[in-house]
DRENDO-1510 file (C-alpha; in Angstrom, 1 decimal, always signed):
<recs>
REC; n; res; u; v; w
REC; 1; UNK; +150.4; +145.7; -21.9 .
REC; 2; UNK; +149.1; +142.1; -21.4 .
REC; 3; UNK; +151.4; +139.3; -22.3 .
REC; 4; UNK; +150.6; +136.7; -25.0 .
REC; 5; UNK; +149.4; +134.3; -22.3 .
REC; 6; UNK; +147.3; +136.9; -20.7 .
REC; 7; UNK; +145.7; +137.9; -23.9 .
REC; 8; UNK; +145.0; +134.3; -24.7 .
REC; 9; UNK; +143.4; +133.3; -21.4 .
REC; 10; UNK; +141.8; +136.5; -20.2 .
REC; 11; UNK; +138.1; +136.9; -21.0 .
REC; 12; UNK; +135.6; +139.6; -20.2 .
REC; 13; UNK; +132.6; +139.0; -18.1 .
REC; 14; UNK; +130.4; +138.9; -21.1 .
REC; 15; UNK; +132.4; +136.0; -22.5 .
REC; 16; UNK; +131.8; +133.8; -19.5 .
REC; 17; UNK; +128.9; +131.5; -20.1 .
REC; 18; UNK; +125.8; +131.2; -17.8 .
REC; 19; UNK; +126.7; +127.6; -16.8 .
REC; 20; UNK; +130.2; +128.7; -15.8 .
REC; 21; UNK; +128.7; +131.4; -13.6 .
REC; 22; UNK; +126.3; +129.1; -11.9 .
REC; 23; UNK; +129.1; +126.6; -11.2 .
REC; 24; UNK; +131.3; +129.4; -9.8 .
REC; 25; UNK; +128.5; +130.6; -7.5 .
REC; 26; UNK; +127.9; +127.0; -6.4 .
REC; 27; UNK; +131.5; +126.5; -5.6 .
REC; 28; UNK; +131.6; +129.7; -3.5 .
REC; 29; UNK; +128.5; +128.6; -1.6 .
REC; 30; UNK; +130.0; +125.2; -0.9 .
REC; 31; UNK; +133.3; +126.8; +0.3 .
REC; 32; UNK; +131.3; +129.2; +2.6 .
REC; 33; UNK; +129.5; +126.3; +4.1 .
REC; 34; UNK; +132.7; +124.4; +4.7 .
REC; 35; UNK; +134.3; +127.4; +6.4 .
REC; 36; UNK; +131.2; +128.0; +8.6 .
REC; 37; UNK; +131.1; +124.4; +9.6 .
REC; 38; UNK; +134.8; +124.4; +10.5 .
REC; 39; UNK; +134.4; +127.6; +12.6 .
REC; 40; UNK; +131.4; +126.1; +14.5 .
REC; 41; UNK; +133.2; +122.8; +15.1 .
REC; 42; UNK; +136.5; +124.5; +16.3 .
REC; 43; UNK; +134.5; +126.8; +18.5 .
REC; 44; UNK; +132.7; +123.9; +20.2 .
REC; 45; UNK; +135.9; +122.0; +20.7 .
REC; 46; UNK; +137.6; +125.0; +22.2 .
REC; 47; UNK; +134.7; +125.5; +24.5 .
REC; 48; UNK; +135.0; +121.9; +25.8 .
REC; 49; UNK; +138.7; +122.1; +25.9 .
REC; 50; UNK; +139.0; +125.1; +28.2 .
REC; 51; UNK; +135.9; +124.5; +30.4 .
REC; 52; UNK; +136.5; +123.5; +34.0 .
REC; 53; UNK; +135.2; +120.1; +35.0 .
REC; 54; UNK; +133.4; +120.7; +38.2 .
REC; 55; UNK; +133.6; +117.1; +39.2 .
REC; 56; UNK; +137.4; +117.1; +38.8 .
REC; 57; UNK; +138.1; +120.5; +40.4 .
REC; 58; UNK; +135.3; +120.9; +42.9 .
REC; 59; UNK; +135.5; +120.3; +46.6 .
REC; 60; UNK; +137.0; +116.8; +47.3 .
REC; 61; UNK; +136.8; +114.7; +50.4 .
REC; 62; UNK; +140.0; +115.0; +52.4 .
REC; 63; UNK; +141.4; +118.0; +50.5 .
REC; 64; UNK; +142.2; +121.3; +52.2 .
REC; 65; UNK; +143.4; +124.6; +50.8 .
REC; 66; UNK; +146.1; +126.7; +52.2 .
REC; 67; UNK; +143.5; +128.7; +54.2 .
REC; 68; UNK; +141.7; +125.6; +55.5 .
REC; 69; UNK; +140.5; +126.6; +59.0 .
REC; 70; UNK; +140.6; +124.1; +61.8 .
REC; 71; UNK; +138.6; +124.6; +65.0 .
REC; 72; UNK; +140.4; +126.5; +67.8 .
REC; 73; UNK; +140.0; +123.6; +70.2 .
REC; 74; UNK; +142.4; +121.6; +67.9 .
REC; 75; UNK; +144.9; +123.0; +70.4 .
REC; 76; UNK; +144.3; +122.8; +74.1 .
REC; 77; UNK; +144.3; +125.6; +76.7 .
REC; 78; UNK; +147.6; +125.0; +78.5 .
REC; 79; UNK; +146.3; +126.7; +81.6 .
REC; 80; UNK; +149.2; +129.3; +81.7 .
REC; 81; UNK; +148.4; +132.8; +83.1 .
REC; 82; UNK; +148.5; +135.4; +80.3 .
REC; 83; UNK; +148.7; +132.8; +77.5 .
REC; 84; UNK; +145.9; +132.1; +75.1 .
REC; 85; UNK; +145.5; +129.1; +72.8 .
REC; 86; UNK; +145.5; +129.7; +69.0 .
REC; 87; UNK; +142.4; +131.3; +67.5 .
REC; 88; UNK; +143.6; +131.2; +63.9 .
REC; 89; UNK; +144.3; +127.6; +63.3 .
REC; 90; UNK; +145.2; +126.4; +59.8 .
REC; 91; UNK; +145.4; +122.9; +58.5 .
REC; 92; UNK; +147.4; +121.8; +55.4 .
REC; 93; UNK; +147.4; +118.6; +53.4 .
REC; 94; UNK; +150.3; +117.1; +51.4 .
REC; 95; UNK; +149.1; +119.0; +48.4 .
REC; 96; UNK; +149.2; +122.4; +50.2 .
REC; 97; UNK; +152.0; +121.8; +52.7 .
REC; 98; UNK; +154.5; +123.9; +50.6 .
REC; 99; UNK; +152.3; +126.9; +51.3 .
REC; 100; UNK; +153.5; +126.8; +54.9 .
REC; 101; UNK; +156.9; +125.1; +54.9 .
REC; 102; UNK; +158.2; +125.7; +51.3 .
REC; 103; UNK; +161.5; +123.9; +50.8 .
REC; 104; UNK; +160.8; +121.2; +53.4 .
REC; 105; UNK; +157.5; +119.9; +52.1 .
REC; 106; UNK; +159.2; +117.3; +49.9 .
REC; 107; UNK; +161.1; +115.9; +52.9 .
REC; 108; UNK; +157.9; +115.5; +54.9 .
REC; 109; UNK; +156.1; +113.9; +51.9 .
REC; 110; UNK; +158.9; +111.3; +51.8 .
REC; 111; UNK; +157.9; +110.4; +55.3 .
REC; 112; UNK; +154.2; +110.1; +54.3 .
REC; 113; UNK; +152.8; +113.2; +56.0 .
REC; 114; UNK; +149.0; +113.3; +56.0 .
REC; 115; UNK; +148.4; +116.8; +57.4 .
REC; 116; UNK; +149.9; +119.7; +59.3 .
REC; 117; UNK; +147.9; +121.7; +61.8 .
REC; 118; UNK; +149.4; +125.0; +62.7 .
REC; 119; UNK; +148.6; +127.5; +65.4 .
REC; 120; UNK; +150.2; +130.2; +67.5 .
REC; 121; UNK; +149.8; +130.6; +71.3 .
REC; 122; UNK; +149.8; +134.3; +72.2 .
REC; 123; UNK; +150.6; +136.3; +75.3 .
REC; 124; UNK; +148.8; +139.3; +76.8 .
REC; 125; UNK; +152.0; +141.3; +76.5 .
REC; 126; UNK; +152.1; +140.9; +72.7 .
REC; 127; UNK; +155.3; +141.6; +70.9 .
REC; 128; UNK; +157.4; +138.5; +70.2 .
REC; 129; UNK; +156.0; +136.5; +73.1 .
REC; 130; UNK; +154.3; +133.8; +71.1 .
REC; 131; UNK; +154.7; +130.0; +70.7 .
REC; 132; UNK; +154.2; +128.5; +67.3 .
REC; 133; UNK; +153.0; +124.8; +67.1 .
REC; 134; UNK; +153.5; +122.6; +64.1 .
REC; 135; UNK; +151.5; +119.4; +64.5 .
REC; 136; UNK; +152.3; +116.8; +61.8 .
REC; 137; UNK; +150.1; +113.8; +61.5 .
REC; 138; UNK; +152.0; +111.1; +59.7 .
REC; 139; UNK; +150.7; +107.9; +58.1 .
REC; 140; UNK; +152.3; +105.5; +60.6 .
REC; 141; UNK; +154.1; +105.7; +64.0 .
REC; 142; UNK; +157.2; +104.6; +62.2 .
REC; 143; UNK; +157.0; +107.6; +59.9 .
REC; 144; UNK; +156.7; +110.0; +62.9 .
REC; 145; UNK; +159.7; +108.3; +64.6 .
REC; 146; UNK; +161.7; +108.6; +61.4 .
REC; 147; UNK; +161.1; +112.3; +60.8 .
REC; 148; UNK; +161.6; +113.0; +64.5 .
REC; 149; UNK; +165.0; +111.3; +64.5 .
REC; 150; UNK; +166.0; +112.9; +61.2 .
REC; 151; UNK; +165.4; +116.4; +62.6 .
REC; 152; UNK; +166.4; +116.1; +66.3 .
REC; 153; UNK; +170.1; +116.1; +67.3 .
REC; 154; UNK; +171.0; +113.0; +69.4 .
REC; 155; UNK; +172.6; +115.2; +72.1 .
REC; 156; UNK; +169.4; +117.3; +72.7 .
REC; 157; UNK; +168.0; +117.4; +76.2 .
REC; 158; UNK; +165.5; +114.7; +76.7 .
REC; 159; UNK; +162.0; +115.6; +78.1 .
REC; 160; UNK; +159.3; +113.2; +79.3 .
REC; 161; UNK; +156.7; +114.2; +76.7 .
REC; 162; UNK; +155.1; +111.8; +74.3 .
REC; 163; UNK; +156.8; +108.6; +73.2 .
REC; 164; UNK; +160.0; +110.6; +72.6 .
REC; 165; UNK; +160.7; +114.2; +73.4 .
REC; 166; UNK; +163.5; +116.7; +73.6 .
REC; 167; UNK; +164.2; +120.4; +74.1 .
REC; 168; UNK; +166.6; +122.5; +72.0 .
REC; 169; UNK; +167.2; +126.2; +72.9 .
REC; 170; UNK; +163.8; +126.5; +74.4 .
REC; 171; UNK; +162.0; +124.7; +71.6 .
REC; 172; UNK; +160.3; +121.4; +72.3 .
REC; 173; UNK; +160.0; +118.4; +69.9 .
REC; 174; UNK; +158.1; +115.2; +70.5 .
REC; 175; UNK; +156.4; +112.3; +68.8 .
REC; 176; UNK; +153.4; +110.5; +70.0 .
REC; 177; UNK; +152.0; +107.6; +68.0 .
REC; 178; UNK; +151.9; +108.8; +64.4 .
REC; 179; UNK; +152.1; +112.4; +65.4 .
REC; 180; UNK; +155.3; +114.6; +65.3 .
REC; 181; UNK; +155.1; +118.0; +67.0 .
REC; 182; UNK; +157.3; +121.1; +67.1 .
REC; 183; UNK; +156.6; +123.7; +69.8 .
REC; 184; UNK; +158.7; +126.8; +69.0 .
REC; 185; UNK; +158.8; +129.9; +71.2 .
REC; 186; UNK; +159.4; +133.3; +69.6 .
REC; 187; UNK; +162.1; +134.3; +72.0 .
REC; 188; UNK; +164.9; +132.7; +74.0 .
REC; 189; UNK; +163.4; +134.0; +77.2 .
REC; 190; UNK; +163.4; +131.3; +80.0 .
REC; 191; UNK; +159.7; +132.0; +80.7 .
REC; 192; UNK; +158.8; +131.4; +77.1 .
REC; 193; UNK; +160.8; +128.1; +77.1 .
REC; 194; UNK; +158.8; +127.0; +80.2 .
REC; 195; UNK; +155.6; +127.9; +78.4 .
REC; 196; UNK; +156.7; +125.9; +75.4 .
REC; 197; UNK; +157.2; +122.8; +77.6 .
REC; 198; UNK; +153.8; +123.3; +79.2 .
REC; 199; UNK; +152.1; +123.7; +75.9 .
REC; 200; UNK; +153.8; +120.6; +74.5 .
REC; 201; UNK; +152.8; +118.6; +77.5 .
REC; 202; UNK; +149.2; +119.8; +77.2 .
REC; 203; UNK; +149.1; +118.9; +73.5 .
REC; 204; UNK; +150.5; +115.5; +74.2 .
REC; 205; UNK; +147.7; +114.9; +76.6 .
REC; 206; UNK; +145.2; +116.1; +74.1 .
REC; 207; UNK; +146.6; +113.7; +71.4 .
REC; 208; UNK; +146.7; +110.8; +73.8 .
REC; 209; UNK; +143.0; +111.4; +74.8 .
REC; 210; UNK; +141.2; +112.8; +71.7 .
</recs>
């Protein structure tokens, strides 16, 4: 049973005047227009918000992705029987360096690395007979000297390659100008250590005479 207030303020449809009905319909039309306008505006803003700006994210000069391919002749043929220079050469920038040396990329960034060119020399015998080469181009010769000295033990065997060079357990490290290079054989075999030295010497000549 309706309360007193309900009985007082409730009216039947017949009791609502024509003017009131017109006003109610007008209000509904206005509200519908406001809602439609809001939906269209929000939809347009969302479209602009989540669109990708091609100018901002398109190819940029000097940028390289983790699979940026460098020409095979970036690394020289060392002239060693049975050994072949890298065919799958990759180049990394400071932005993508972590893809290759995750955990150490920040250290190289602190020494102003500009790029890393990576390739693997392979042997006809296959297996683990391979030599990885990490060729870092730093911003300045002082940066290359700093990262070289930070990574190489003072007691390492000196080798006459580049401006400074050394051998540690068959691996060869050297710097030349603004370049810092690591030549890392896959095994501790003496023959692979000799190959690493020859590869390092060939790359030093390549860097000195581009």
